[in-house]
C-alpha positions as CSV (number, residue, x, y, z in Angstrom):
1,M,174.9,127.8,158.2
2,K,171.8,125.5,158.4
3,K,170.2,124.4,161.6
4,L,167.5,121.7,161.6
5,I,164.5,122.3,163.9
6,A,162.3,119.6,165.4
7,T,159.8,119.5,168.3
8,E,157.6,116.8,169.8
9,N,154.9,119.5,170.1
10,A,154.1,119.2,166.4
11,P,153.7,116.2,164.2
12,G,156.9,114.6,163.0
13,A,157.9,114.6,159.4
14,I,156.1,111.9,157.4
15,G,158.9,111.8,154.8
16,P,162.5,112.7,154.2
17,Y,162.3,116.3,155.4
18,S,162.7,118.4,158.5
19,Q,159.9,120.1,160.4
20,A,161.8,123.4,159.9
21,V,165.2,124.7,158.9
22,E,166.9,127.9,160.1
23,V,169.3,129.7,157.7
24,N,170.8,133.1,158.6
25,G,168.1,133.8,161.2
26,M,165.2,132.9,159.0
27,I,163.0,129.9,159.9
28,Y,161.3,128.0,157.1
29,T,158.7,125.5,158.2
30,S,157.7,122.5,156.1
31,G,154.1,122.5,155.2
32,Q,152.0,121.8,158.3
33,L,148.9,119.7,157.9
34,G,146.2,119.9,160.5
35,I,147.4,116.7,162.2
36,D,146.9,116.6,165.9
37,P,150.3,115.7,167.4
38,A,148.7,113.9,170.3
39,T,146.7,111.5,168.2
40,G,148.4,111.6,164.7
41,E,144.9,112.1,163.2
42,L,143.4,114.9,161.1
43,P,140.3,116.5,162.7
44,E,137.2,116.8,160.6
45,G,136.7,119.9,158.5
46,V,138.8,122.7,157.0
47,E,138.4,125.0,160.0
48,A,139.6,122.4,162.5
49,Q,142.5,121.5,160.2
50,T,143.5,125.1,159.6
51,E,143.5,125.7,163.4
52,M,145.7,122.7,164.0
53,A,148.0,123.4,161.1
54,L,148.6,126.9,162.6
55,K,149.1,125.6,166.1
56,N,151.6,123.1,164.7
57,A,153.6,125.9,163.0
58,E,153.3,128.0,166.2
59,A,154.7,125.0,168.2
60,I,157.7,124.8,165.9
61,L,158.4,128.5,166.3
62,K,157.9,128.3,170.1
63,S,160.6,125.6,170.3
64,E,163.0,128.2,169.0
65,G,161.7,131.0,171.4
66,L,159.7,132.7,168.6
67,S,156.0,133.3,168.0
68,L,153.7,133.9,165.1
69,A,154.6,137.6,165.4
70,N,157.9,136.7,163.8
71,V,156.2,135.4,160.7
72,F,156.5,137.5,157.6
73,K,155.2,135.1,154.9
74,T,152.7,132.3,154.8
75,L,151.9,129.8,152.1
76,V,148.5,128.2,152.2
77,F,147.6,125.1,150.1
78,I,143.9,124.4,150.2
79,K,142.0,121.4,148.6
80,D,138.9,123.4,147.7
81,M,139.0,127.2,147.2
82,N,135.3,127.2,148.2
83,D,136.6,126.7,151.7
84,F,138.7,129.9,151.5
85,G,136.3,131.9,153.7
86,K,136.3,129.2,156.4
87,M,140.1,128.9,156.3
88,N,140.5,132.7,156.4
89,G,138.2,133.0,159.4
90,I,140.4,130.8,161.5
91,Y,143.6,132.2,160.0
92,S,142.5,135.7,161.1
93,K,142.4,134.5,164.7
94,F,146.1,133.7,164.5
95,F,147.1,136.8,162.5
96,S,145.0,139.8,163.5
97,K,147.4,142.7,162.9
98,D,150.7,143.3,161.1
99,F,149.7,140.6,158.7
100,P,152.3,138.6,157.0
101,A,152.4,138.4,153.2
102,R,150.5,135.3,152.0
103,S,149.9,133.1,149.0
104,C,146.9,130.7,148.8
105,V,146.6,128.1,146.1
106,E,144.1,125.4,145.5
107,V,145.7,122.0,145.0
108,A,144.5,118.7,143.7
109,R,145.5,116.6,146.7
110,L,147.4,116.9,150.0
111,P,149.2,114.3,152.0
112,K,146.9,112.1,154.2
113,D,144.0,113.7,152.1
114,G,144.2,116.8,154.3
115,L,142.1,119.8,153.4
116,V,144.7,122.5,154.1
117,E,148.5,122.7,154.6
118,I,150.3,125.8,155.8
119,E,154.0,126.8,155.6
120,V,155.4,129.8,157.5
121,I,158.6,131.8,157.1
122,A,159.7,133.7,160.2
123,I,162.7,135.8,161.1
124,R,164.5,135.7,164.4
């Protein structure tokens, strides 16, 4: 059974997709850009965008009574792999132990010309 998940505490979908979907106790978020849900804008820099992207993913999980501790896999899409260290520094503030598995790939372009986009997969 599939359950669609949406919260006003994270940016709404900017296309024909859901913020997240739960299937059999597993929550899959769509890629979260670093968009500030209050303003609809991207902050400057990869560090600020990484922080906001993770806060957005966290808000989606919180809407379901979960936290980042429930995350077992992340997927990071980064515009410039030279920014990996900056992204990783912020990422490590959100995941400081019992690290989830992670993929990180450089991409040519992200929606809204974002610098980073992060998906998380969590278990209830």
